[in-house]
N, C-alpha and C positions, 0 to 999 in steps of 0.2 A: 504494500500500500504506500503510494507516494503522498507526501504532504506538501501542499503548495500554500505559501503564506503571502497574503496581501496585507502588509502592515500599515497601510495608510490609504484606505479607500475614501473616495470622494463622491459617493452616490448613495442613494437610499437602499435600505436592505431589500426592498421588494424587487430590485433590479438584479439581484444575484443570479436568478435563473438565466439571464442573458449571456452568462459566461459559458457559452456552448463549447468552447475549446476544451473544457475540463470534463466533458461527458465520458463516463466510464466508471466502473466499480473499483478501479485500481487507483483512483486519485481522490483525495479529500482536500478541500480548500478551507482555509481559515481566514476570516475577514476581520480586520481591526481598523479603528479610526485613527490610531496613533501608535507609533512604535513602542511607547511606554506601556501600552496595554498588553504587549506580547510577553508571555512568560519566558523564563530562561529555557524551559523544556521545549517550548515551541521554536525558539531560535535554534536550539541544538538539533532538533529532529526534523526541521523542514528540509525538503529536497529541492525546493525552488522558491524564489521570491519574485513577486510581480509588484512593481510600484515605483515611486520616485526614489532618489538617493536617500538612503537611511543614514542617520548619524554614525560616525566612525565607531563609537563605543559599542554599538550593537553588532557591527560586522565581525568583531572578534569572538562573538558568542556562537557563530555559525560553525557547525561541526560536519554536517552532511550536505550542505547546500551545493548544488551542482550547476545552477544557472540563475542569473538575475536578468529579468526582463523589464525594460522601461516601457510603459504603455504610452509611448509618444514617438514622434519622429526624431525630435532633437534630443541630444544627449550631452550637450556641452557642459552641463553642471554635474555630470556623473564622474566620479573618481575612477577612471578606467584602470589606472595603474594599481590602485589599491585592490580592486576586484581581481585583477590579473595576478597579483601577488598571492592571492588566496586560491588561485587555480580555478576561479569561477568566471566563465564567459559572460559577457554583458551583451544583451541583444536589444535592439530597439524594435519599434513597430511601424515600419515605413509604409505599410500597405493600408493604412487608414487615412481618411481625410484628404486624399489626393484630389478628388473631385471638388470637395468643399473649398479647398484653398485656391484651386484654379478658378472656380466660380467667383470667389471673393475678389481675386485680382481683376477679373472681368468687371465685376460690379463697381469697384473703385474706379476703374478705367472709364466705364460708361457714365458714372456719376459726374466725372469731370468733363469728359468729351461732349456730353449732352447737357452739361450745366444743370443737372438735376437738383443738387443741393442749392445752387445759386438761385434758381427759380423758386424753389420751395421757401427759402428764407426771405427773398424779396417780396413774394406774395404774402407771406405772413406779416411783413411790415406794412404793406399797402395792397390789398387784393385787387383794387380797381386801378390805381395809378400805375402799379408795376405789372399790369397784365401786358407783357411785351413778348409775344411769341417769336418775333423775328430777332432774337438776341441769344447768342451763344458765345460768351466771351472766352471760353476755355477750350474749344474744340473745333472740329471740322468733320467732314465725311470720313468715317473710319476706314472705308475701303481705299481712301486716298493716302492713308497713313502707313508709315513704316514703323513696326513695333519691334523692339529688341528684347530678347530674353537672355538674362544672365543665369546660366545653369540649366542644362537640359536633362535633368533627371526625371523622376516620375511626374512631379508637379509641373515642371517646365514643359515636359512633353504634352501633358494634358492641356496646359495653357496654349501651346502652339496649335493644337487641334482646334481649340475654340477660336483662336484668332484667325486661323485659316477659314473657318466658317463665316467670319465677318469679311472675307475677301481682302484681308490685310496682307501687306508685304512683310513677312516674318523673317527676322535674322537673329541668330543666337551666337553667344560667346560661351564656350565651355572647353577649356584646354584638355580636359580629361575625357571628352567624348570622342570615340574613335571615328576615323574617316568614314564617310558614307551615311552618318546619322542625318545629315542635311538632305541627302538624296532620298533616303527612305521616307522622310516626312514632307518632302517637297518644299523645303525652306532653304535659307541661305546661311552661310557661316561667316563670322567675323574672326579675325586673327588676334584682336586685342580689344580690351574694354573701350579704349579711346576710339577705335574704329567703329565699334558698335554704337557708342553714344553720339558720335559725330553725324551719323546718318539716320538716327531714329527720332521719330516724333514722340514716341512713348517708349519707356523702358520698364520692364517688370522683372523683379528679382526673385529667384528661386534657388538659393544657395544655402548650404549649411553654415553655421558659425564655427570657425576654427581660427588658428593663428594666421592662416593665409587670407581669410576673408574679413577679419576684423578691420573696420574702417576701409574696406575695399573701395567703396564709393566715396572717394576723397575729393579734396579741392581740385586736384589736377584732373581727375576723371570728369568732374562736373564742368570744369573749364573747357573740356573738349566737347561738351555736349552741343548738339544742334540748338540754336536759339529757339526758345519756346518749348523745350522738351517737358513732358509730363513724366514724373517718376512714381512708380508703384512698388511698394515693399510689403509683401506678405510672408517674407522668409524669417529673418532674425533681425532685431533692432540694431545691434551693434555693427552690422555689415555696412551701415550708412553712417558717415561722419555727420551727425545732425547739425553741428555748428557750421560745417561747410555747406550743408543744404540750406541753412538759414541765410548765409551770405549769397548763395546762388539765387535764391528766391527774392532776396532783398534787392539785388541789382537787376532783377527781371531776366536773368539769363535762363533760369528754370521757370517755366510758367506756373506749374502747379505740382502737387504731390498728394498721393493717397497712401497713408501709412497704417497698417494694421499692427505693426510692431515698433517698439521704441528701444533705444539703448538702456533706458531705465523704465521699469514697469512696477507699479502704476506710473503714469507720466510724472516727470519731475518738472513742476511748474517753474522752477528757477532757471531752466534751460531757455536760452534766448528764443528759440523757435516755438517752444511750447507756451512760453509766456505771451508771445505775440499772438498766437492762436487763441489762447484762453481769454485774453483781453480784447479779442476781436479787432485788432489794429487794422486801420483802413487798408493799408498796403497789402495785407494778407487775407482780407475777407474773401471767403469762398474759394481760396486757392489751395487750402490745406484741409484734407479730409482725414480724420482720425477715427479708427475703430479699435476696441480694447482687446487686441490679440484674439479676436473672435472668429477668424477666417475658418478655422478647423471645425467649428461647432455646428452640429445638427444632432437631433436625437439619433439619427441613423449612424452618424460617425461615432457617437458615444457607445452605441451597441458594438460597433466594429472594433473599437480600440480595446474593449474589454475581452471580447471573444478572440480577436486575433492575437493579443498578447498572451492570453491563457493558452491558446493553441500552440504558440511557440514554445512555451515551457513544457507543455504536455508532450509534444513531439520529441523533444530532447530527452525527457525522462524515459519515454517508452522505447525510443529507437536509436538514441544517441545521435540523431540528425540535428545539426545546429543551423538555424536560420538567422540571418541578419546580425551576425556577431560583429561588434564594433570595437572590441579590445583585443583582437588577435595578436597585435604587436606586444602586448603586455603579458600574454599567457606563456609562461615557461613550462607549465604543466596544466592538465585539465582534470578536474574532479569527475 
């Protein structure tokens, strides 16, 4: 009998049956709201853990644990080396939320290119005087636009397919994508970020956060952007230098931005860009759309994240087949 421990659940108890990945008489799951509620015996006897990073003091109580699964795509806050030193593979759950995040990127894009938020707020201020249908200050016909995708992984590919459905000219930058990916999707490839930004009317980001991508969208990259570019970020907040974005918006080189993620979450009101947005400064009005890291969320995606992460743990326990391991470089041995 395998014991799977969920030491930090964030849903109501009546949703436990959704964890279909644990189906079978050979697995028992234990659900806790906080690691402090887990007994020493449960830490010692569990065969798998599913959840966010647990405090280091609990990791040393693990005696049998063979796998740790993060029920999310991002894993930048996980101590990969510490888990690796224990011989425990870390796996993420990249197969949930793909459609939701790609849809959200499109929603932010359309909100700006069709001036949805602009018209809504202007009409709220004056429903009659501001009834101005022939006004679209932030966009143009989407099929006349070139859109750049930074990162052509699962979500970037899903975004590319949606953008092609809008008859847009799609170009991507991803130095890790093999040759031919552009041909397979019927899109174009750029050889550098600067090349991508210089030709794009819109850029949407779909990259992980790591040492290589932190502040990747920098002052220099934004300076290379085509005048009037719209930037969309549904990836990770720190991949964009938010102060550089403030400057690029302030000097009107960047027209607008739609951000689902920020370098600090919840939003840090003291940052220049967030303060200007929060105070609704005239120069920024309607040009910055913020959502609260919500791109991934639908009831369906929450079902998926629980069942997919549970299935990853169950598959490894039952068959020793390891999916989506992200700490292989730190595994000197495997439990």
